[in-house]
Backbone atoms as SQL, in Angstrom:
CREATE TABLE atoms (id INTEGER PRIMARY KEY, chain TEXT, resi INTEGER, resn TEXT, atom TEXT, x REAL, y REAL, z REAL);
INSERT INTO atoms VALUES
  (1, 'A', 1, 'MET', 'N', -137.592, -84.697, -149.306),
  (2, 'A', 1, 'MET', 'CA', -136.820, -83.626, -149.324),
  (3, 'A', 1, 'MET', 'C', -135.832, -83.483, -148.946),
  (4, 'A', 2, 'ARG', 'N', -134.429, -82.963, -149.822),
  (5, 'A', 2, 'ARG', 'CA', -132.997, -83.337, -149.221),
  (6, 'A', 2, 'ARG', 'C', -132.814, -82.109, -148.230),
  (7, 'A', 3, 'ASP', 'N', -131.733, -82.686, -147.394),
  (8, 'A', 3, 'ASP', 'CA', -131.199, -81.851, -146.652),
  (9, 'A', 3, 'ASP', 'C', -129.924, -81.309, -146.890),
  (10, 'A', 4, 'VAL', 'N', -129.973, -79.779, -147.133),
  (11, 'A', 4, 'VAL', 'CA', -129.058, -79.005, -147.999),
  (12, 'A', 4, 'VAL', 'C', -128.216, -78.370, -146.628),
  (13, 'A', 5, 'PRO', 'N', -126.840, -78.538, -146.947),
  (14, 'A', 5, 'PRO', 'CA', -125.897, -78.255, -145.790),
  (15, 'A', 5, 'PRO', 'C', -125.982, -76.447, -145.699),
  (16, 'A', 6, 'ASP', 'N', -125.389, -75.967, -144.869),
  (17, 'A', 6, 'ASP', 'CA', -124.981, -74.794, -144.773),
  (18, 'A', 6, 'ASP', 'C', -124.348, -74.396, -145.512),
  (19, 'A', 7, 'ARG', 'N', -123.960, -73.320, -146.271),
  (20, 'A', 7, 'ARG', 'CA', -123.130, -72.682, -147.016),
  (21, 'A', 7, 'ARG', 'C', -122.422, -71.327, -146.292),
  (22, 'A', 8, 'ALA', 'N', -121.018, -71.333, -146.559),
  (23, 'A', 8, 'ALA', 'CA', -120.605, -70.145, -146.358),
  (24, 'A', 8, 'ALA', 'C', -120.796, -69.056, -147.564),
  (25, 'A', 9, 'VAL', 'N', -121.410, -67.952, -147.121),
  (26, 'A', 9, 'VAL', 'CA', -121.576, -66.841, -148.131),
  (27, 'A', 9, 'VAL', 'C', -120.554, -65.857, -147.992),
  (28, 'A', 10, 'PHE', 'N', -119.946, -65.446, -149.260),
  (29, 'A', 10, 'PHE', 'CA', -118.818, -64.660, -149.289),
  (30, 'A', 10, 'PHE', 'C', -119.579, -63.366, -150.172),
  (31, 'A', 11, 'THR', 'N', -119.694, -62.369, -149.725),
  (32, 'A', 11, 'THR', 'CA', -120.345, -61.374, -150.364),
  (33, 'A', 11, 'THR', 'C', -119.608, -60.278, -150.945),
  (34, 'A', 12, 'VAL', 'N', -119.144, -59.861, -151.968),
  (35, 'A', 12, 'VAL', 'CA', -118.783, -58.576, -152.041),
  (36, 'A', 12, 'VAL', 'C', -119.544, -57.401, -152.733),
  (37, 'A', 13, 'THR', 'N', -119.265, -56.425, -151.694),
  (38, 'A', 13, 'THR', 'CA', -120.347, -55.047, -152.001),
  (39, 'A', 13, 'THR', 'C', -119.336, -53.854, -151.593),
  (40, 'A', 14, 'ARG', 'N', -120.042, -52.859, -151.496),
  (41, 'A', 14, 'ARG', 'CA', -119.391, -51.481, -151.038),
  (42, 'A', 14, 'ARG', 'C', -118.913, -51.506, -149.567),
  (43, 'A', 15, 'HIS', 'N', -118.307, -50.881, -149.130),
  (44, 'A', 15, 'HIS', 'CA', -118.103, -50.818, -147.744),
  (45, 'A', 15, 'HIS', 'C', -117.333, -49.547, -147.261),
  (46, 'A', 16, 'ASP', 'N', -117.487, -48.677, -146.763),
  (47, 'A', 16, 'ASP', 'CA', -116.572, -47.660, -146.191),
  (48, 'A', 16, 'ASP', 'C', -115.990, -47.095, -147.750),
  (49, 'A', 17, 'GLY', 'N', -117.131, -46.888, -148.659),
  (50, 'A', 17, 'GLY', 'CA', -116.417, -46.187, -149.879),
  (51, 'A', 17, 'GLY', 'C', -115.498, -46.964, -150.976),
  (52, 'A', 18, 'GLN', 'N', -115.159, -48.426, -150.434),
  (53, 'A', 18, 'GLN', 'CA', -114.640, -49.116, -151.248),
  (54, 'A', 18, 'GLN', 'C', -115.266, -50.323, -151.400),
  (55, 'A', 19, 'TRP', 'N', -114.442, -51.221, -152.178),
  (56, 'A', 19, 'TRP', 'CA', -115.297, -52.889, -152.261),
  (57, 'A', 19, 'TRP', 'C', -114.369, -53.779, -151.527),
  (58, 'A', 20, 'ALA', 'N', -115.499, -54.610, -150.613),
  (59, 'A', 20, 'ALA', 'CA', -114.879, -55.218, -149.738),
  (60, 'A', 20, 'ALA', 'C', -115.587, -56.541, -149.598),
  (61, 'A', 21, 'VAL', 'N', -115.272, -57.812, -149.052),
  (62, 'A', 21, 'VAL', 'CA', -115.841, -58.880, -148.555),
  (63, 'A', 21, 'VAL', 'C', -116.841, -58.959, -147.337),
  (64, 'A', 22, 'GLU', 'N', -117.704, -59.349, -147.578),
  (65, 'A', 22, 'GLU', 'CA', -118.736, -59.587, -146.229),
  (66, 'A', 22, 'GLU', 'C', -118.860, -60.937, -146.132),
  (67, 'A', 23, 'HIS', 'N', -118.402, -61.418, -144.715),
  (68, 'A', 23, 'HIS', 'CA', -118.878, -63.001, -144.185),
  (69, 'A', 23, 'HIS', 'C', -119.068, -62.689, -142.630),
  (70, 'A', 24, 'SER', 'N', -120.221, -63.528, -142.331),
  (71, 'A', 24, 'SER', 'CA', -120.867, -63.743, -141.207),
  (72, 'A', 24, 'SER', 'C', -120.655, -62.027, -140.176),
  (73, 'A', 25, 'GLY', 'N', -120.930, -61.195, -140.992),
  (74, 'A', 25, 'GLY', 'CA', -120.948, -59.864, -140.280),
  (75, 'A', 25, 'GLY', 'C', -119.851, -59.112, -140.205),
  (76, 'A', 26, 'GLU', 'N', -118.188, -59.889, -140.884),
  (77, 'A', 26, 'GLU', 'CA', -117.173, -58.884, -140.557),
  (78, 'A', 26, 'GLU', 'C', -116.753, -59.010, -142.394),
  (79, 'A', 27, 'TYR', 'N', -116.053, -57.587, -142.438),
  (80, 'A', 27, 'TYR', 'CA', -115.327, -57.310, -143.710),
  (81, 'A', 27, 'TYR', 'C', -114.037, -57.269, -143.638),
  (82, 'A', 28, 'PHE', 'N', -113.734, -57.706, -144.915),
  (83, 'A', 28, 'PHE', 'CA', -112.101, -57.929, -145.222),
  (84, 'A', 28, 'PHE', 'C', -112.172, -57.593, -146.863),
  (85, 'A', 29, 'GLY', 'N', -110.511, -57.424, -147.200),
  (86, 'A', 29, 'GLY', 'CA', -110.255, -57.566, -148.621),
  (87, 'A', 29, 'GLY', 'C', -110.944, -56.363, -149.114),
  (88, 'A', 30, 'HIS', 'N', -110.475, -55.237, -148.581),
  (89, 'A', 30, 'HIS', 'CA', -111.191, -53.921, -149.018),
  (90, 'A', 30, 'HIS', 'C', -109.983, -53.469, -150.112),
  (91, 'A', 31, 'SER', 'N', -110.730, -52.810, -150.918),
  (92, 'A', 31, 'SER', 'CA', -110.009, -52.447, -152.375),
  (93, 'A', 31, 'SER', 'C', -110.868, -51.340, -153.216),
  (94, 'A', 32, 'ILE', 'N', -109.811, -50.340, -153.733),
  (95, 'A', 32, 'ILE', 'CA', -111.014, -49.669, -154.606),
  (96, 'A', 32, 'ILE', 'C', -111.144, -50.289, -156.073),
  (97, 'A', 33, 'ASP', 'N', -110.605, -51.592, -156.329),
  (98, 'A', 33, 'ASP', 'CA', -110.720, -52.419, -157.435),
  (99, 'A', 33, 'ASP', 'C', -112.035, -53.447, -157.159),
  (100, 'A', 34, 'LYS', 'N', -112.930, -53.454, -157.669),
  (101, 'A', 34, 'LYS', 'CA', -113.864, -54.335, -157.587),
  (102, 'A', 34, 'LYS', 'C', -113.355, -55.886, -158.025),
  (103, 'A', 35, 'GLU', 'N', -112.341, -55.749, -158.921),
  (104, 'A', 35, 'GLU', 'CA', -111.601, -57.440, -159.000),
  (105, 'A', 35, 'GLU', 'C', -111.013, -58.022, -158.105),
  (106, 'A', 36, 'VAL', 'N', -110.137, -56.896, -157.324),
  (107, 'A', 36, 'VAL', 'CA', -109.267, -57.554, -156.355),
  (108, 'A', 36, 'VAL', 'C', -110.218, -58.157, -155.063),
  (109, 'A', 37, 'ALA', 'N', -111.214, -57.213, -154.715),
  (110, 'A', 37, 'ALA', 'CA', -112.223, -57.846, -153.779),
  (111, 'A', 37, 'ALA', 'C', -113.014, -58.966, -154.158),
  (112, 'A', 38, 'LYS', 'N', -113.035, -59.180, -155.367),
  (113, 'A', 38, 'LYS', 'CA', -113.716, -60.693, -155.717),
  (114, 'A', 38, 'LYS', 'C', -112.630, -61.676, -155.671),
  (115, 'A', 39, 'ALA', 'N', -111.148, -61.298, -155.887),
  (116, 'A', 39, 'ALA', 'CA', -110.345, -62.428, -155.791),
  (117, 'A', 39, 'ALA', 'C', -110.390, -62.989, -154.608),
  (118, 'A', 40, 'SER', 'N', -109.823, -61.550, -153.456),
  (119, 'A', 40, 'SER', 'CA', -110.383, -62.289, -152.380),
  (120, 'A', 40, 'SER', 'C', -111.353, -62.775, -151.462),
  (121, 'A', 41, 'ALA', 'N', -112.413, -63.178, -152.204),
  (122, 'A', 41, 'ALA', 'CA', -113.669, -63.495, -151.783),
  (123, 'A', 41, 'ALA', 'C', -113.556, -65.057, -152.345),
  (124, 'A', 42, 'ASN', 'N', -112.833, -64.828, -153.668),
  (125, 'A', 42, 'ASN', 'CA', -112.775, -66.492, -154.139),
  (126, 'A', 42, 'ASN', 'C', -111.586, -67.235, -153.225),
  (127, 'A', 43, 'LYS', 'N', -110.610, -66.359, -152.754),
  (128, 'A', 43, 'LYS', 'CA', -109.392, -67.236, -151.986),
  (129, 'A', 43, 'LYS', 'C', -110.025, -67.526, -150.903),
  (130, 'A', 44, 'ARG', 'N', -111.094, -66.897, -149.937),
  (131, 'A', 44, 'ARG', 'CA', -111.555, -67.523, -148.849),
  (132, 'A', 44, 'ARG', 'C', -112.458, -68.410, -149.283),
  (133, 'A', 45, 'ALA', 'N', -113.059, -68.493, -150.294),
  (134, 'A', 45, 'ALA', 'CA', -114.388, -69.598, -150.694),
  (135, 'A', 45, 'ALA', 'C', -113.239, -70.697, -150.774),
  (136, 'A', 46, 'ARG', 'N', -112.550, -70.816, -151.697),
  (137, 'A', 46, 'ARG', 'CA', -111.501, -71.626, -151.770),
  (138, 'A', 46, 'ARG', 'C', -111.043, -72.485, -150.755),
  (139, 'A', 47, 'ALA', 'N', -110.309, -71.885, -149.643),
  (140, 'A', 47, 'ALA', 'CA', -110.023, -72.485, -148.545),
  (141, 'A', 47, 'ALA', 'C', -111.164, -73.011, -147.811),
  (142, 'A', 48, 'ALA', 'N', -112.402, -72.466, -147.547),
  (143, 'A', 48, 'ALA', 'CA', -113.277, -73.019, -146.880),
  (144, 'A', 48, 'ALA', 'C', -113.921, -74.249, -147.839),
  (145, 'A', 49, 'GLN', 'N', -113.901, -74.338, -149.186),
  (146, 'A', 49, 'GLN', 'CA', -114.578, -75.330, -149.758),
  (147, 'A', 49, 'GLN', 'C', -113.388, -76.569, -149.285),
  (148, 'A', 50, 'ASP', 'N', -112.278, -75.833, -149.797),
  (149, 'A', 50, 'ASP', 'CA', -110.682, -77.209, -149.438),
  (150, 'A', 50, 'ASP', 'C', -111.013, -77.913, -148.223),
  (151, 'A', 51, 'SER', 'N', -111.380, -76.975, -147.029),
  (152, 'A', 51, 'SER', 'CA', -111.616, -77.671, -145.817),
  (153, 'A', 51, 'SER', 'C', -113.167, -78.379, -145.440),
  (154, 'A', 52, 'GLY', 'N', -113.785, -78.161, -146.639),
  (155, 'A', 52, 'GLY', 'CA', -114.982, -79.531, -146.409),
  (156, 'A', 52, 'GLY', 'C', -116.442, -78.616, -146.325),
  (157, 'A', 53, 'ARG', 'N', -116.034, -77.679, -146.573),
  (158, 'A', 53, 'ARG', 'CA', -117.721, -76.387, -145.921),
  (159, 'A', 53, 'ARG', 'C', -117.888, -76.318, -147.347),
  (160, 'A', 54, 'PRO', 'N', -119.400, -76.202, -147.754),
  (161, 'A', 54, 'PRO', 'CA', -119.790, -75.823, -149.074),
  (162, 'A', 54, 'PRO', 'C', -120.086, -74.137, -148.631),
  (163, 'A', 55, 'CYS', 'N', -119.576, -73.357, -149.956),
  (164, 'A', 55, 'CYS', 'CA', -119.511, -72.308, -149.789),
  (165, 'A', 55, 'CYS', 'C', -120.184, -71.266, -151.289),
  (166, 'A', 56, 'LEU', 'N', -120.257, -69.840, -151.456),
  (167, 'A', 56, 'LEU', 'CA', -121.166, -69.118, -152.096),
  (168, 'A', 56, 'LEU', 'C', -120.178, -68.135, -152.253),
  (169, 'A', 57, 'VAL', 'N', -120.349, -67.201, -153.497),
  (170, 'A', 57, 'VAL', 'CA', -119.633, -66.252, -153.776),
  (171, 'A', 57, 'VAL', 'C', -120.620, -65.387, -154.289),
  (172, 'A', 58, 'ARG', 'N', -121.173, -64.270, -153.479),
  (173, 'A', 58, 'ARG', 'CA', -121.802, -63.481, -154.549),
  (174, 'A', 58, 'ARG', 'C', -121.558, -62.264, -154.794),
  (175, 'A', 59, 'VAL', 'N', -121.593, -61.632, -155.835),
  (176, 'A', 59, 'VAL', 'CA', -121.160, -59.858, -156.220),
  (177, 'A', 59, 'VAL', 'C', -122.412, -59.100, -155.955),
  (178, 'A', 60, 'TYR', 'N', -122.319, -58.013, -155.379),
  (179, 'A', 60, 'TYR', 'CA', -123.602, -57.274, -155.188),
  (180, 'A', 60, 'TYR', 'C', -123.567, -56.153, -156.582),
  (181, 'A', 61, 'GLY', 'N', -124.841, -56.108, -157.246),
  (182, 'A', 61, 'GLY', 'CA', -124.996, -55.427, -158.310),
  (183, 'A', 61, 'GLY', 'C', -124.724, -56.151, -159.519),
  (184, 'A', 62, 'GLU', 'N', -124.210, -57.497, -159.445),
  (185, 'A', 62, 'GLU', 'CA', -124.012, -58.248, -160.950),
  (186, 'A', 62, 'GLU', 'C', -125.004, -59.650, -160.751),
  (187, 'A', 63, 'GLN', 'N', -125.559, -60.087, -161.811),
  (188, 'A', 63, 'GLN', 'CA', -126.655, -60.776, -161.999),
  (189, 'A', 63, 'GLN', 'C', -125.954, -61.925, -162.989),
  (190, 'A', 64, 'GLY', 'N', -126.567, -62.974, -162.969),
  (191, 'A', 64, 'GLY', 'CA', -126.083, -64.012, -164.196),
  (192, 'A', 64, 'GLY', 'C', -126.884, -64.112, -165.205),
  (193, 'A', 65, 'TYR', 'N', -126.679, -64.358, -166.107),
  (194, 'A', 65, 'TYR', 'CA', -127.385, -64.328, -167.483),
  (195, 'A', 65, 'TYR', 'C', -128.264, -65.416, -167.739),
  (196, 'A', 66, 'TYR', 'N', -129.169, -65.174, -168.294),
  (197, 'A', 66, 'TYR', 'CA', -130.606, -66.051, -168.516),
  (198, 'A', 66, 'TYR', 'C', -130.716, -66.096, -170.163),
  (199, 'A', 67, 'GLY', 'N', -130.898, -67.386, -170.386),
  (200, 'A', 67, 'GLY', 'CA', -131.493, -67.651, -171.695),
  (201, 'A', 67, 'GLY', 'C', -132.821, -67.586, -172.072),
  (202, 'A', 68, 'VAL', 'N', -133.028, -67.033, -172.833),
  (203, 'A', 68, 'VAL', 'CA', -134.670, -67.021, -173.061),
  (204, 'A', 68, 'VAL', 'C', -134.985, -67.588, -174.486),
  (205, 'A', 69, 'THR', 'N', -135.525, -68.735, -174.538),
  (206, 'A', 69, 'THR', 'CA', -136.292, -69.468, -175.573),
  (207, 'A', 69, 'THR', 'C', -137.680, -68.846, -175.859),
  (208, 'A', 70, 'ALA', 'N', -137.628, -69.013, -177.476),
  (209, 'A', 70, 'ALA', 'CA', -138.825, -68.383, -178.003),
  (210, 'A', 70, 'ALA', 'C', -140.015, -69.540, -178.384);
């Protein structure tokens, strides 16, 4: 079994009537524009990744696309 390192998870979600990024229980990057909050999450994730920490950005309410084969 592989040992999977802990990841820093940045979640874009609604908070106090705006979009924000949640990480470790703290909220930052508040904006009325979801794309601005996503950019803030990606910026922080990039900094974490550049320092050697694996990370993940999740966006609440958005799902990936899955191909269906017949």
